[in-house]
C-alpha positions in Angstrom: -107.6 138.2 95.6 -109.9 140.9 96.2 -109.9 143.1 99.4 -113.1 141.0 101.2 -111.1 138.1 100.6 -108.1 139.3 101.8 -109.7 140.8 104.8 -111.5 137.0 105.6 -107.7 135.2 105.1 -106.6 138.0 108.0 -108.7 137.1 110.1 -107.7 133.2 109.9 -103.9 134.3 110.3 -104.8 136.0 113.4 -107.2 133.7 114.7 -104.6 130.7 114.4 -101.9 133.1 115.5 -104.0 134.0 119.2 -104.6 130.6 119.5 -101.4 129.6 119.0 -99.9 131.9 122.2 -103.1 130.9 124.3 -105.3 133.6 124.3 -107.4 133.8 126.8 -110.6 136.4 126.4 -111.3 139.0 129.4 -114.9 137.6 131.0 -115.4 141.2 131.8 -117.1 143.4 128.9 -117.9 147.1 128.7 -119.7 149.5 126.6 -116.7 149.6 124.4 -116.7 146.2 123.6 -119.3 147.1 120.4 -119.6 150.5 118.9 -122.3 151.8 116.6 -121.9 154.1 114.0 -122.3 156.2 110.6 -119.6 156.7 107.7 -121.9 158.7 105.6 -124.4 157.0 104.7 -123.4 153.3 105.9 -124.5 152.1 109.3 -120.3 150.9 111.0 -119.9 148.7 114.1 -116.5 148.1 115.9 -116.3 144.8 117.6 -113.2 144.9 120.1 -112.0 141.2 122.3 -109.7 141.5 124.8 -107.4 138.8 125.7 -104.2 137.8 128.0 -102.0 135.4 126.0 -98.6 134.0 126.2 -96.0 137.1 126.8 -98.8 139.8 126.8 -101.1 141.1 129.3 -103.5 142.6 127.2 -104.1 141.9 123.4 -107.1 143.5 121.8 -108.2 142.8 118.1 -110.4 145.5 116.8 -112.5 144.7 113.8 -114.8 147.9 112.1 -116.8 146.7 109.5 -120.2 148.3 107.9 -123.2 146.8 108.4 -123.4 145.4 105.2 -120.7 143.4 105.8 -117.5 145.3 104.2 -114.4 145.1 106.3 -112.7 148.3 106.7 -110.0 148.1 109.5 -108.2 145.5 111.6 -106.6 146.5 114.5 -103.9 144.2 116.5 -102.3 145.9 119.6 -100.3 143.7 122.1 -99.3 145.0 125.2 -96.3 143.0 127.1 -96.4 142.0 131.1 -92.8 141.3 130.7 -89.8 142.4 128.1 -91.6 141.0 124.8 -91.8 144.0 122.4 -94.7 145.7 121.3 -97.2 144.0 118.9 -98.9 146.8 116.5 -101.2 146.1 113.4 -103.3 148.6 112.4 -105.1 148.0 108.6 -107.7 150.4 107.0 -109.4 150.1 103.5 -111.6 152.3 101.9 -113.3 152.6 98.7 -112.4 148.9 98.2 -108.7 149.3 98.3 -106.1 148.9 101.1 -104.8 152.2 101.8 -102.6 151.7 105.0 -100.8 148.9 106.6 -98.9 149.4 109.6 -96.4 147.1 111.6 -94.6 146.7 114.7 -92.7 145.0 117.1 -92.1 148.7 119.4 -89.1 148.0 121.6 -89.7 148.2 125.6 -86.4 145.5 126.5 -83.7 146.6 124.1 -81.4 143.2 124.7 -84.8 141.1 123.7 -85.6 143.1 120.7 -82.2 142.8 119.2 -82.2 139.3 120.0 -85.3 138.3 117.7 -87.7 141.6 117.1 -85.2 143.0 114.7 -84.6 139.6 112.3 -88.9 139.7 112.4 -89.2 142.7 111.1 -86.4 143.1 108.5 -88.2 139.7 107.5 -90.8 141.2 107.4 -89.9 143.9 104.5 -87.9 141.3 102.8 -91.1 139.2 102.5 -93.2 142.3 100.3 -90.5 144.0 98.1 -93.3 146.0 96.4 -94.3 147.7 99.7 -94.3 151.6 99.7 -93.6 153.1 102.6 -94.6 156.0 104.3 -92.3 158.4 106.5 -93.5 157.7 110.5 -96.2 160.0 111.5 -94.7 162.5 114.2 -96.3 161.4 117.4 -94.2 158.1 117.2 -91.2 159.4 117.3 -89.2 157.2 120.0 -91.9 155.0 120.5 -92.4 152.6 117.3 -89.5 151.0 115.9 -86.9 152.2 113.1 -88.0 149.3 110.9 -91.6 149.5 111.9 -94.0 148.9 108.4 -96.0 151.7 107.5 -97.3 152.3 103.7 -99.3 150.7 101.6 -98.6 148.1 98.0 -100.2 150.6 96.0 -102.2 148.9 93.2 -100.6 145.5 94.1 -103.2 142.8 95.5 -103.7 142.7 99.4 -102.4 139.3 99.3 -98.9 140.0 99.1 -99.6 142.0 102.7 -100.1 138.8 104.5 -96.8 137.5 104.2 -94.9 140.3 106.4 -97.7 139.7 109.0 -97.3 136.0 109.0 -93.7 136.7 109.7 -94.2 139.1 112.6 -97.0 136.7 114.2 -94.7 133.1 113.8 -91.8 135.1 115.7 -94.1 136.6 118.3 -95.4 132.9 118.6 -92.0 131.4 118.8 -90.2 133.5 120.8 -93.1 135.2 123.3 -92.8 134.2 127.3 -94.1 135.5 130.4 -91.6 137.1 132.9 -91.5 140.7 134.6 -90.4 143.9 133.0 -87.7 146.1 134.3 -88.4 149.8 134.9 -87.0 150.6 132.0 -89.3 148.4 129.9 -92.2 149.8 132.0 -91.7 153.6 131.1 -91.2 151.8 127.6 -94.7 150.5 127.4 -96.5 153.8 129.1 -94.6 156.0 126.6 -96.1 154.4 123.6 -99.3 154.0 125.5 -99.0 158.2 125.4 -97.9 158.2 122.2 -101.1 156.2 120.7 -102.9 158.2 123.0 -102.0 161.8 121.1 -102.7 160.5 117.8 -105.5 162.9 117.0 -105.7 162.5 113.1 -106.8 158.7 114.0 -109.2 159.4 117.2 -110.5 162.4 115.2 -111.5 159.9 112.2 -113.2 157.7 114.7 -115.1 160.4 116.3 -116.3 161.3 113.2 -118.5 157.5 112.8 -118.8 157.2 116.9 -119.0 160.4 118.3 -115.4 162.4 119.5 -116.4 162.3 123.5 -116.9 158.0 122.8 -113.8 158.1 120.7 -111.5 160.0 123.4 -112.5 157.2 125.8 -112.0 154.2 123.6 -108.5 155.3 123.3 -107.7 156.4 126.6 -110.0 154.1 128.5 -110.2 150.5 126.4 -107.7 150.2 123.5 -104.5 151.7 125.0 -104.6 150.6 128.4 -101.4 148.8 130.1 -102.0 145.2 131.7 -103.5 145.8 135.3 -100.5 144.4 137.0 -98.6 147.2 135.5 -100.5 149.5 136.1 -100.3 148.3 139.8 -96.9 148.4 139.8 -96.5 151.7 138.3 -98.9 153.8 141.1 -96.5 151.6 143.6 -93.3 153.0 141.8 -95.4 156.4 141.9 -96.3 157.0 146.1 -92.5 157.2 147.5 -92.5 160.4 145.0 -95.5 161.5 146.0 -94.6 160.6 150.0 -91.5 163.2 148.9 -93.1 165.9 147.2 -95.9 166.3 150.0 -93.2 165.9 152.8 -91.4 169.2 150.9 
């Protein structure tokens, strides 16, 4: 399977997953849904759709391709509205080779994570014995799970990477439920978002293609934004603390 065929199959797998979890696309579009830039001499576009799904108040699915149609990246970010783990997928391919495959179910609620996300990640790792893991980046400390798959498969055909993805997405589809998060789960989600927004390496790479200012705003104002209801709850939690500060 070529890298192009791999991405074609990947898009089908993710599309089927989104349909299974009842994805409803956000009606409101912004400047960030479609970005245009340049990578060397090639024109590049980044197209992102945002959905609401079962268990996830915000699910962003981003595809970067060249004007010639060559797939460069795929990113899936599922931010829960309840106690589901955070779903993260990031795939980068340069020069006709998959250079990075990152897949995780990051903890928000420890009980739920232990109930099904642990076994999902363990089974995902078992499904790809030739996976070459990399150390977790420093910015992920305390936010990514210790079972996160981050690395590549060297010179092996990229088709092997579909197996762990199918395992994880199937478990999310099976177990994801709507609900209300605890304060601890909300705090974990916001720590994860803050960490992602501090990923200067990825922001810098995006900035070289689309401009640094736009890349910063894409990360902070669009890709890594909590579901609206959780943002509201966070603000309501902050108000008593602010009132106390003002009264001192």
